[in-house]
C-alpha positions as CSV (number, residue, x, y, z in Angstrom):
1,X,32.4,182.0,59.6
2,X,30.8,179.1,61.4
3,X,33.0,177.6,64.1
4,X,32.8,174.0,65.2
5,X,33.3,175.0,68.8
6,X,29.9,176.7,68.6
7,X,28.3,173.8,66.9
8,X,24.7,173.5,68.1
9,X,23.8,170.3,70.0
10,X,20.9,169.6,67.8
11,X,23.1,168.8,64.8
12,X,23.4,165.3,63.5
13,X,26.9,163.9,63.7
14,X,29.0,164.5,60.6
15,X,30.6,167.0,58.4
16,X,27.9,169.7,58.0
17,X,26.8,171.7,61.1
18,X,25.1,174.9,62.2
19,X,26.6,177.0,64.9
20,X,25.1,179.3,67.6
21,X,25.1,182.4,65.4
22,X,22.0,181.2,63.5
23,X,19.2,183.8,63.5
24,X,16.4,181.3,62.5
25,X,15.7,183.0,59.2
26,X,14.6,179.7,57.6
27,X,16.8,180.1,54.4
28,X,18.7,176.8,54.8
29,X,15.5,174.9,55.6
30,X,13.7,175.7,52.4
31,X,16.9,175.5,50.2
32,X,17.8,172.1,51.6
33,X,14.9,170.7,53.6
34,X,16.3,167.1,53.6
35,X,19.4,168.4,55.4
36,X,18.3,171.2,57.7
37,X,15.4,171.5,60.2
38,X,14.3,173.8,63.0
39,X,15.0,172.8,66.6
40,X,15.0,174.9,69.8
41,X,14.4,178.1,67.8
42,X,17.4,177.7,65.4
43,X,18.3,175.7,62.4
44,X,20.4,172.5,62.7
45,X,21.4,169.5,60.5
46,X,18.8,166.8,60.6
47,X,20.5,164.5,58.2
48,X,24.0,164.7,56.7
49,X,23.7,164.9,52.8
50,X,23.5,161.4,51.4
51,X,23.7,162.2,47.6
52,X,25.5,164.7,45.3
53,X,22.2,166.5,44.9
54,X,21.6,167.0,48.6
55,X,25.2,168.0,49.1
56,X,24.9,170.6,46.4
57,X,21.7,172.0,47.9
58,X,23.4,172.1,51.4
59,X,26.3,174.1,49.9
60,X,24.0,176.5,48.3
61,X,22.6,177.1,51.8
62,X,26.1,177.7,53.1
63,X,26.5,180.5,50.6
64,X,23.0,181.9,51.0
65,X,23.1,182.0,54.8
66,X,23.1,185.6,55.9
67,X,25.1,185.0,59.1
68,X,27.6,182.4,57.8
69,X,26.3,180.1,60.4
70,X,26.7,176.8,58.4
71,X,30.0,175.1,58.2
72,X,31.7,171.9,57.2
73,X,34.5,170.1,59.2
74,X,36.3,169.2,56.0
75,X,37.1,171.6,53.2
76,X,34.5,171.8,50.4
77,X,36.4,172.2,47.1
78,X,33.1,172.9,45.2
79,X,32.6,176.2,47.1
80,X,34.1,178.6,44.5
81,X,31.8,177.1,41.9
82,X,28.8,177.2,44.2
83,X,29.3,180.8,45.0
84,X,29.5,181.7,41.3
85,X,26.3,179.7,40.6
86,X,24.0,182.4,42.0
87,X,21.7,183.7,40.8
88,X,20.1,180.3,40.2
89,X,17.1,180.0,37.8
90,X,13.6,179.8,39.1
91,X,11.6,179.8,35.8
92,X,11.4,181.9,32.6
93,X,14.4,184.3,33.1
94,X,13.5,184.7,36.8
95,X,16.3,184.0,39.2
96,X,16.9,183.6,42.9
97,X,19.9,185.6,44.1
98,X,21.0,183.8,47.2
99,X,23.5,185.9,49.3
100,X,20.9,186.8,52.0
101,X,21.8,189.8,54.1
102,X,21.6,189.9,58.0
103,X,20.4,193.5,57.5
104,X,17.1,192.2,56.2
105,X,16.9,189.3,58.6
106,X,17.8,187.0,55.7
107,X,15.2,188.1,53.2
108,X,15.4,186.5,49.7
109,X,16.0,188.6,46.7
110,X,15.2,187.9,43.0
111,X,16.3,189.0,39.6
112,X,14.4,189.3,36.3
113,X,16.3,189.2,33.0
114,X,14.4,191.2,30.4
115,X,15.5,192.6,27.0
116,X,14.0,195.9,28.0
117,X,16.0,196.1,31.2
118,X,16.7,193.8,34.2
119,X,15.1,194.1,37.6
120,X,16.6,193.3,41.0
121,X,13.8,192.7,43.6
122,X,15.0,193.6,47.1
123,X,18.6,193.7,48.1
124,X,21.0,190.7,48.5
125,X,24.0,191.3,50.6
126,X,27.0,193.0,49.1
127,X,29.0,190.6,47.0
128,X,31.3,191.2,44.1
129,X,30.9,187.5,43.0
130,X,27.1,188.0,42.6
131,X,27.6,191.4,41.0
132,X,29.9,189.9,38.4
133,X,27.2,187.3,37.6
134,X,24.5,189.9,37.4
135,X,26.7,192.0,35.1
136,X,27.1,189.0,32.8
137,X,23.4,188.7,32.6
138,X,23.0,192.3,31.5
139,X,23.2,194.4,34.7
140,X,20.4,196.0,36.6
141,X,18.1,198.7,35.4
142,X,15.7,198.9,38.3
143,X,16.1,197.9,42.0
144,X,12.6,197.4,43.2
145,X,12.3,197.6,47.0
146,X,9.2,195.9,48.2
147,X,9.3,197.6,51.6
148,X,11.6,199.1,54.1
149,X,12.6,195.9,56.0
150,X,14.4,194.4,53.0
151,X,16.5,197.2,51.5
152,X,19.8,195.8,53.0
153,X,22.8,196.8,50.9
154,X,20.7,198.8,48.3
155,X,23.3,201.6,48.1
156,X,26.0,199.1,47.0
157,X,23.8,197.8,44.2
158,X,22.8,201.3,43.1
159,X,26.4,202.4,42.9
160,X,27.5,199.1,41.2
161,X,24.9,199.3,38.4
162,X,23.7,202.9,38.4
163,X,20.2,201.5,38.6
164,X,17.1,203.3,39.7
165,X,15.8,202.4,43.1
166,X,12.0,202.3,43.5
167,X,10.3,202.4,46.9
168,X,6.9,203.7,48.2
169,X,7.0,206.9,50.2
170,X,5.3,205.1,53.1
171,X,8.5,203.2,53.7
172,X,11.1,205.8,53.0
173,X,13.7,206.3,55.7
174,X,17.0,208.2,56.0
175,X,18.6,205.3,54.2
176,X,16.3,205.4,51.2
177,X,15.3,209.0,50.9
178,X,17.7,209.4,47.9
179,X,15.9,206.7,46.0
180,X,15.5,207.6,42.3
181,X,11.8,206.9,42.2
182,X,9.5,207.3,45.2
183,X,6.0,206.0,44.7
184,X,2.9,207.8,46.1
185,X,-0.7,206.7,46.7
186,X,-2.6,203.4,46.6
187,X,-3.0,203.0,42.8
188,X,-1.2,200.4,40.8
189,X,1.7,201.6,38.7
190,X,2.7,200.2,35.3
191,X,6.4,200.2,35.4
192,X,6.5,198.6,31.9
193,X,3.9,196.6,29.9
194,X,5.0,193.4,31.7
195,X,5.7,194.9,35.1
196,X,3.0,196.2,37.5
197,X,3.6,197.6,41.0
198,X,0.8,196.9,43.4
199,X,0.7,198.8,46.6
200,X,-0.3,196.4,49.4
201,X,0.0,198.3,52.7
202,X,-0.4,196.4,55.9
203,X,2.8,194.6,56.8
204,X,4.4,198.1,56.6
205,X,2.8,201.3,55.5
206,X,4.5,201.3,52.1
207,X,4.6,197.6,51.2
208,X,4.3,196.9,47.5
209,X,4.3,193.8,45.4
210,X,5.6,193.5,41.9
211,X,3.7,191.4,39.2
212,X,5.7,190.2,36.2
213,X,3.9,188.9,33.1
214,X,0.8,188.2,35.1
215,X,2.7,185.1,36.3
216,X,5.3,186.0,39.0
217,X,4.2,187.9,42.1
218,X,7.1,189.2,44.2
219,X,5.5,189.8,47.5
220,X,8.2,191.0,50.0
221,X,6.7,190.1,53.4
222,X,3.1,190.6,52.3
223,X,2.3,187.0,51.3
224,X,4.0,183.6,51.5
225,X,3.1,179.9,51.7
226,X,2.6,178.1,55.0
227,X,3.3,174.4,54.9
228,X,1.6,174.0,58.4
229,X,-1.6,175.6,57.3
230,X,-1.5,174.3,53.7
231,X,-2.3,177.6,52.1
232,X,-1.0,181.1,51.4
233,X,-0.8,183.3,54.5
234,X,0.3,186.6,56.0
235,X,2.6,187.2,59.0
236,X,0.2,188.1,61.8
237,X,2.9,188.2,64.4
238,X,5.1,190.4,62.1
239,X,2.6,192.9,61.0
240,X,4.2,196.2,61.7
241,X,1.5,198.6,60.4
242,X,-2.1,197.3,60.3
243,X,-3.7,193.9,60.1
244,X,-7.0,195.2,58.8
245,X,-5.2,197.2,56.1
246,X,-3.1,194.1,55.2
247,X,-6.3,192.1,54.9
248,X,-7.8,194.7,52.5
249,X,-4.6,194.7,50.5
250,X,-4.9,190.9,50.2
251,X,-8.4,191.4,48.8
252,X,-6.8,193.7,46.2
253,X,-4.8,190.8,44.8
254,X,-8.0,189.0,43.7
255,X,-8.0,191.2,40.6
256,X,-4.6,190.0,39.4
257,X,-3.8,186.5,38.0
258,X,-0.5,185.0,39.0
259,X,1.1,181.5,39.2
260,X,4.1,182.1,41.5
261,X,4.4,183.7,44.9
262,X,8.0,184.7,45.5
263,X,8.4,186.2,49.0
264,X,11.2,187.9,50.8
265,X,10.5,185.8,53.9
266,X,8.5,182.6,54.0
267,X,8.1,179.8,51.4
268,X,7.6,180.1,47.7
269,X,4.5,178.7,46.1
270,X,3.8,177.7,42.4
271,X,0.6,176.5,40.9
272,X,-1.8,177.3,38.1
273,X,-3.8,180.5,38.3
274,X,-7.1,178.8,39.3
275,X,-5.4,177.0,42.2
276,X,-3.7,180.2,43.2
277,X,-7.0,182.0,43.4
278,X,-8.3,179.3,45.7
279,X,-5.2,179.6,47.8
280,X,-5.6,183.4,48.0
281,X,-9.3,182.9,49.0
282,X,-8.2,180.5,51.8
283,X,-5.7,183.1,53.0
284,X,-8.3,185.8,53.1
285,X,-10.8,183.6,55.0
286,X,-8.1,182.8,57.6
287,X,-7.2,186.5,57.9
288,X,-10.8,187.4,58.5
289,X,-11.2,184.6,61.1
290,X,-10.6,184.7,64.8
291,X,-6.9,184.1,64.4
């Protein structure tokens, strides 16, 4: 738990604070940007919440934080309800799970509710509260692991729901070698008529994206939105396999329409398909540029 004695000096005076255990994963800053900001390589409170809505978002960040680095000086009686609120809706039966794990450096995970079987994308941290909510939404049929960095507590979720884990052989490790389905090769895989797995090697050798209904693209650490650059981008400084291969994988996405980019790390992006194509083209031009 966060401790006021370790409160970072960059925090604004008041109830909410971030302590020195922050790992700079960015979760709180995109969940509650009016409250949290980045300073000296960590998150801190820029402004204390001034409305019920901003307080609610800040408390969502308290629950989502992978390292429990956010605290309040006074008790927050809403916390039990906030914890049970996850997964929170994104759009059209797609949900954001919260409960980020330090084992994946705070990667986001998502959940798709479908009559034909639900999908958990990447692993949140172990939580019986979240598990109960997912069970109420119909459980989990598939646990799709975009790449080896974000598998976190996959074994807990496998045991909890007897779901099939899916990962590409390029990212299989000792931890995931017992996955129920191990993908091979570079060709797309139709998991179901509304679910397409797209291998996108580059960030890691076995990185894959998942496309749902030609609208939602779950990208792991392959593709995210950069507010500073103003377009979609890839992590040049966190490319663990091959930047040229990652660039070629980005070209591959040109053949797929989508309206949402939902990454493990980095910011989400939502727009119409035409704008998204322009965003992807801007990303590719930047990737092929001098850096």
